[in-house]
C-alpha positions as CSV (number, residue, x, y, z in Angstrom):
1,M,-19.2,-35.4,-71.5
2,R,-18.1,-34.6,-68.1
3,A,-20.5,-34.7,-64.9
4,I,-20.9,-31.1,-63.5
5,W,-22.9,-32.3,-60.4
6,K,-23.8,-35.4,-58.5
7,G,-27.1,-35.8,-56.5
8,A,-30.2,-37.7,-56.1
9,I,-33.8,-37.5,-57.1
10,A,-36.2,-37.8,-54.1
11,F,-39.3,-39.5,-55.6
12,G,-41.3,-40.1,-52.5
13,L,-39.4,-42.8,-50.5
14,V,-37.5,-43.6,-53.7
15,N,-34.0,-42.2,-53.9
16,V,-32.6,-42.1,-57.4
17,P,-28.7,-41.5,-57.6
18,V,-28.0,-39.4,-60.8
19,K,-25.0,-37.6,-62.4
20,V,-25.8,-34.3,-64.2
21,Y,-24.6,-33.2,-67.5
22,S,-25.0,-30.1,-69.7
23,A,-27.3,-31.0,-72.4
24,T,-26.5,-28.1,-74.7
25,E,-23.3,-26.4,-75.8
26,D,-22.3,-23.2,-77.5
27,H,-21.0,-23.6,-81.0
28,D,-20.1,-20.1,-81.6
29,I,-16.6,-19.3,-82.6
30,S,-14.6,-18.2,-79.5
31,L,-13.0,-14.8,-80.4
32,H,-10.9,-12.8,-78.0
33,Q,-9.9,-9.0,-78.0
34,V,-6.6,-7.7,-79.3
35,H,-5.0,-4.3,-79.8
36,N,-5.6,-3.2,-83.4
37,A,-2.0,-1.5,-83.6
38,D,0.1,-4.6,-82.9
39,G,-2.3,-7.5,-82.3
40,G,-1.5,-7.9,-78.6
41,R,-3.9,-9.7,-76.3
42,I,-6.2,-7.5,-74.1
43,R,-6.2,-8.7,-70.6
44,Y,-8.9,-8.1,-67.9
45,Q,-7.7,-7.9,-64.4
46,R,-9.5,-8.2,-61.1
47,R,-7.9,-5.2,-59.5
48,C,-8.8,-3.9,-55.9
49,E,-9.9,-0.3,-56.1
50,I,-8.4,0.5,-52.6
51,C,-5.0,-1.1,-53.0
52,S,-4.7,-1.3,-56.8
53,K,-3.3,-4.8,-56.5
54,I,-4.3,-7.7,-58.8
55,V,-6.4,-10.0,-56.8
56,D,-6.4,-13.8,-57.2
57,Y,-9.7,-15.5,-57.6
58,E,-9.5,-17.5,-54.2
59,D,-9.1,-14.3,-52.4
60,I,-12.3,-12.8,-53.8
61,D,-15.5,-12.7,-51.6
62,K,-19.0,-11.6,-52.6
63,A,-20.9,-8.6,-51.4
64,Y,-24.3,-6.9,-51.5
65,E,-24.8,-3.2,-51.8
66,D,-27.9,-1.6,-50.4
67,D,-28.4,2.3,-49.8
68,G,-24.7,3.2,-49.7
69,Q,-23.9,0.3,-47.3
70,T,-22.0,-2.9,-48.4
71,V,-22.3,-6.3,-46.8
72,V,-19.5,-8.8,-47.6
73,L,-20.3,-12.5,-47.6
74,S,-17.4,-14.9,-47.3
75,R,-17.5,-18.2,-49.1
76,E,-18.0,-20.2,-45.7
77,E,-21.0,-18.0,-44.9
78,L,-22.5,-18.7,-48.3
79,K,-21.9,-22.4,-47.9
80,S,-23.6,-22.5,-44.6
81,I,-26.9,-21.8,-46.1
82,P,-28.9,-25.2,-46.1
83,A,-30.1,-25.0,-49.7
84,E,-26.6,-24.5,-50.9
85,N,-25.3,-27.7,-49.4
86,S,-28.4,-29.8,-50.8
87,H,-27.5,-32.4,-53.5
88,E,-31.1,-33.5,-53.7
89,I,-33.5,-32.9,-56.5
90,D,-36.8,-33.0,-54.7
91,V,-40.0,-33.7,-56.6
92,V,-42.7,-31.6,-55.4
93,Q,-45.6,-32.3,-57.8
94,F,-46.5,-33.7,-61.3
95,V,-48.3,-31.5,-63.9
96,P,-49.4,-31.6,-67.4
97,A,-46.7,-30.8,-69.8
98,E,-49.0,-28.4,-71.6
99,Q,-49.1,-26.2,-68.6
100,L,-45.5,-25.1,-68.8
101,D,-44.9,-21.9,-70.4
102,P,-41.8,-22.1,-72.7
103,M,-40.9,-18.6,-71.5
104,M,-39.9,-20.1,-68.3
105,F,-37.5,-22.8,-69.8
106,E,-33.8,-21.9,-69.1
107,K,-31.0,-24.7,-69.4
108,S,-31.3,-28.3,-69.9
109,Y,-29.4,-31.0,-68.3
110,Y,-29.0,-34.9,-68.9
111,L,-29.4,-37.2,-65.9
112,E,-27.4,-40.5,-65.9
113,P,-28.0,-43.2,-63.4
114,D,-25.3,-43.1,-60.6
115,S,-25.8,-46.7,-59.0
116,K,-25.0,-50.2,-59.9
117,S,-28.6,-50.9,-60.7
118,P,-30.7,-48.3,-62.7
119,K,-34.1,-49.8,-61.7
120,A,-35.2,-46.8,-59.7
121,Y,-34.2,-44.4,-62.6
122,V,-36.3,-46.6,-64.9
123,L,-39.2,-46.8,-62.5
124,L,-39.4,-43.0,-62.5
125,R,-39.1,-42.7,-66.3
126,R,-42.0,-45.2,-66.6
127,A,-44.0,-43.4,-64.3
128,L,-43.7,-40.2,-66.3
129,E,-44.5,-42.0,-69.4
130,D,-47.6,-43.6,-68.2
131,T,-49.2,-40.6,-66.5
132,D,-48.0,-38.1,-69.5
133,R,-46.9,-35.6,-66.8
134,V,-43.9,-33.7,-66.0
135,A,-42.4,-33.7,-62.5
136,I,-41.7,-30.2,-60.9
137,V,-38.7,-30.2,-58.8
138,Q,-36.5,-27.9,-56.8
139,F,-32.6,-28.2,-56.4
140,A,-29.6,-26.1,-55.9
141,L,-26.9,-25.7,-58.5
142,R,-24.0,-23.2,-58.8
143,D,-24.8,-20.8,-55.9
144,K,-28.5,-20.7,-56.6
145,T,-31.7,-22.6,-55.7
146,R,-33.6,-23.4,-58.7
147,L,-36.9,-24.6,-60.0
148,G,-37.0,-27.3,-62.6
149,A,-39.1,-29.7,-64.7
150,L,-38.1,-33.5,-65.0
151,R,-39.3,-34.8,-68.4
152,I,-38.2,-37.7,-70.7
153,R,-36.3,-37.4,-74.1
154,G,-35.7,-40.9,-75.5
155,D,-34.7,-43.1,-72.7
156,V,-33.0,-40.4,-70.7
157,L,-34.3,-38.1,-68.0
158,V,-33.9,-34.4,-68.7
159,L,-33.7,-31.8,-66.1
160,Q,-35.2,-28.5,-67.5
161,A,-34.1,-25.5,-65.3
162,L,-37.0,-23.1,-65.1
163,L,-37.2,-19.4,-64.2
164,W,-39.0,-18.2,-61.1
165,A,-42.5,-16.7,-61.6
166,D,-41.1,-13.2,-60.6
167,E,-38.3,-13.6,-63.2
168,V,-40.8,-13.4,-66.0
169,R,-41.7,-9.9,-67.0
170,E,-45.1,-8.8,-67.8
171,A,-45.7,-7.5,-71.4
172,S,-47.8,-4.3,-71.4
173,F,-47.7,-2.3,-74.5
174,S,-50.0,0.7,-75.0
175,S,-49.8,0.3,-78.7
176,L,-51.8,-3.1,-78.4
177,E,-54.7,-1.5,-76.5
178,T,-56.1,0.1,-79.4
179,T,-58.9,-1.7,-81.4
180,I,-57.7,-3.0,-84.7
181,R,-60.3,-4.2,-87.3
182,I,-59.1,-7.1,-89.5
183,S,-61.4,-8.2,-92.5
184,A,-62.2,-11.7,-93.2
185,Q,-60.4,-11.6,-96.5
186,E,-57.3,-10.4,-94.6
187,R,-57.6,-13.5,-92.3
188,E,-58.3,-16.0,-95.1
189,M,-55.2,-14.7,-96.9
190,S,-52.9,-14.9,-93.9
191,A,-54.3,-18.4,-93.2
192,A,-53.5,-19.5,-96.6
193,L,-50.0,-18.1,-96.4
194,V,-49.5,-20.2,-93.1
195,D,-50.8,-23.3,-94.9
196,S,-48.4,-22.7,-97.8
197,M,-45.4,-22.7,-95.4
198,A,-46.5,-25.5,-93.1
199,A,-44.1,-28.3,-92.2
200,D,-42.7,-30.5,-89.5
201,F,-40.0,-29.0,-87.6
202,E,-36.7,-30.6,-88.1
203,P,-33.8,-28.6,-86.4
204,G,-31.2,-30.1,-88.4
205,Q,-32.5,-28.3,-91.5
206,F,-31.3,-24.9,-90.0
207,T,-27.9,-23.7,-89.7
208,D,-25.9,-20.6,-88.1
209,D,-25.2,-18.9,-91.4
210,Y,-23.2,-16.2,-89.4
211,Q,-20.9,-18.7,-87.8
212,A,-20.5,-20.6,-91.2
213,Q,-19.4,-17.3,-92.9
214,L,-17.2,-16.4,-90.0
215,R,-15.3,-19.7,-90.2
216,L,-14.8,-19.1,-94.0
217,L,-13.4,-15.8,-93.4
218,I,-10.9,-17.0,-90.8
219,E,-9.9,-20.0,-93.0
220,A,-9.3,-17.5,-95.9
221,K,-7.1,-15.3,-93.9
222,L,-5.2,-18.3,-92.7
223,E,-4.6,-19.4,-96.3
224,K,-3.3,-16.0,-97.3
225,G,-0.9,-16.1,-94.5
226,E,-2.7,-13.4,-92.6
227,S,-2.1,-14.6,-89.1
228,L,0.1,-13.9,-86.1
229,D,2.2,-16.5,-83.8
230,T,-0.3,-16.8,-80.8
231,E,2.7,-16.7,-78.4
232,E,3.5,-13.1,-79.6
233,T,0.0,-11.7,-79.1
234,F,0.5,-12.5,-75.3
235,G,3.3,-9.9,-75.1
236,V,5.2,-9.9,-71.9
237,P,4.4,-12.9,-69.8
238,A,2.9,-12.8,-66.3
239,A,5.6,-12.1,-63.6
240,G,5.8,-15.3,-61.6
241,A,3.1,-18.0,-61.5
242,G,0.4,-17.5,-58.8
243,S,1.7,-14.1,-58.1
244,G,-1.2,-12.6,-59.8
245,E,0.7,-9.8,-61.4
246,V,0.5,-9.0,-65.0
247,I,2.4,-6.7,-67.0
248,D,0.5,-4.5,-69.3
249,L,1.6,-4.5,-73.0
250,M,1.6,-0.7,-73.2
251,E,3.3,-0.4,-69.9
252,A,6.1,-2.7,-71.3
253,L,6.4,-0.6,-74.4
254,K,6.7,2.5,-72.3
255,R,9.5,1.2,-70.2
256,S,11.3,-0.1,-73.4
257,L,11.1,3.4,-74.8
258,E,12.2,5.1,-71.7
259,K,15.1,2.8,-71.5
260,K,16.0,3.4,-75.0
261,R,16.0,7.1,-74.6
262,G,18.1,6.8,-71.4
263,G,20.8,4.9,-73.2
264,R,20.9,7.2,-76.1
265,A,21.6,10.2,-73.6
266,A,24.3,8.3,-71.9
267,T,25.9,7.5,-75.2
268,S,26.2,11.2,-76.3
269,D,27.6,12.3,-73.0
270,D,30.3,9.6,-73.0
271,S,31.2,10.5,-76.7
272,A,32.0,14.1,-76.0
273,G,34.9,13.3,-73.6
274,P,37.3,15.6,-71.8
275,G,37.7,17.9,-74.7
276,A,33.9,18.5,-75.2
277,A,34.3,22.2,-73.8
278,A,37.2,23.2,-76.3
279,P,34.9,24.3,-79.1
280,A,32.7,26.3,-76.8
281,S,35.8,28.2,-75.5
282,K,36.9,29.0,-79.1
283,S,33.7,30.3,-79.9
284,T,33.7,32.5,-76.6
285,T,37.1,33.9,-77.5
286,A,36.0,34.7,-81.1
287,K,33.1,36.6,-79.7
288,A,35.1,38.3,-77.0
289,A,38.0,39.5,-79.5
290,P,35.9,42.0,-81.4
291,T,34.7,43.4,-78.1
292,R,38.2,44.0,-77.0
293,T,39.5,45.5,-80.5
294,S,36.6,47.8,-80.9
295,R,37.4,49.5,-77.6
296,A,41.1,49.8,-78.4
297,A,40.7,50.9,-82.0
298,P,39.5,54.4,-81.3
299,K,42.6,55.2,-79.2
300,T,45.1,54.2,-81.9
301,A,43.4,56.3,-84.9
302,P,42.3,59.7,-85.1
303,K,38.4,60.4,-84.8
304,T,38.4,62.1,-88.2
305,A,40.0,59.3,-89.8
306,A,37.5,56.7,-88.4
307,K,34.6,58.7,-90.0
308,T,36.3,58.7,-93.5
309,V,37.5,55.1,-93.5
310,P,35.6,52.9,-95.9
311,K,33.4,49.9,-95.0
312,T,36.2,47.4,-96.2
313,A,38.9,49.2,-94.1
314,A,36.5,49.1,-91.1
315,R,36.3,45.3,-91.5
316,A,40.1,45.2,-91.2
317,A,40.2,47.6,-88.2
318,P,39.9,44.7,-85.8
319,K,43.3,43.3,-86.7
320,A,45.0,46.8,-86.5
321,G,43.3,47.1,-83.1
322,T,44.6,44.0,-82.0
323,K,48.0,45.0,-82.8
324,A,47.7,48.3,-81.2
325,A,46.3,46.7,-78.2
326,G,49.4,44.5,-78.0
327,T,51.6,47.6,-78.3
328,K,49.8,49.4,-75.5
329,A,50.0,46.2,-73.2
330,A,53.9,46.2,-73.8
331,A,54.6,49.7,-72.7
332,P,53.9,49.1,-68.9
333,S,56.4,46.2,-69.0
334,A,59.0,48.2,-70.7
335,R,58.8,51.1,-67.9
336,K,58.9,48.4,-65.1
337,E,62.3,47.2,-66.6
338,A,63.5,50.6,-66.8
């Protein structure tokens, strides 16, 4: 275990140096979020809503909002509060253990002697044993002034963090205000049921079935090869250490797609080459030719003949029209030579 805090218990004129350790830990399997389409990690970013920049943790202050006004509190200002700088667990009174409501219990910490001689530590422990009482203490930990109970567990002093009185809600339910009649027989039967299930509490008998089944599911998928390379799930790495800039996976995919589309368009333009316009000019000429011949044809053939010509002959008319057009075009040049 690693100590999370160092301080001293102020027990009258006795000062007991101690190290503080978390007495409990979370055994839940740690799961993170991924994109169901490709398994990429989902990242959460501390982004400023004004400049839209990603902010490093050391550049973040705290603030309080009240009625549309925000008060910013710097780290230096918060550290200047006397209670925040205190590393003293101050004993304020000793009370019977049964007077503590379990509803107030929050988190437990082990206290280890932090001196060459643990005599003061053992003296306080013996005092609690002999009087059968619990010490109520006040201390500051992790930016919060706390209330606590100092009690014994085996040979170790345990600091039990408590909720403040105004942090425990009052229970008031209208459904319990009605008068309920319970017969003597019902009470006897319920008491008999309790007796049949009576036992001494042994925490080791109970297990977290959900976590056990979740672990079996994960192991089964690993055996079947249904897993991804962890490095691949991170997608594009952060751009530069300490810069705070993170490239979003979807943004990276979008950029790659745009780049590919741009390269494909450039390739098609280069493959066309200088002669790319040639097919277009041919089709333009082909479309223009019937227009010119259709105008020239009526001049070289009588109107009566054009009405009696079959459809097959009409299809051939453009060729004749083309020749006639050529003859007509040659006449002016002949006159000019003459």
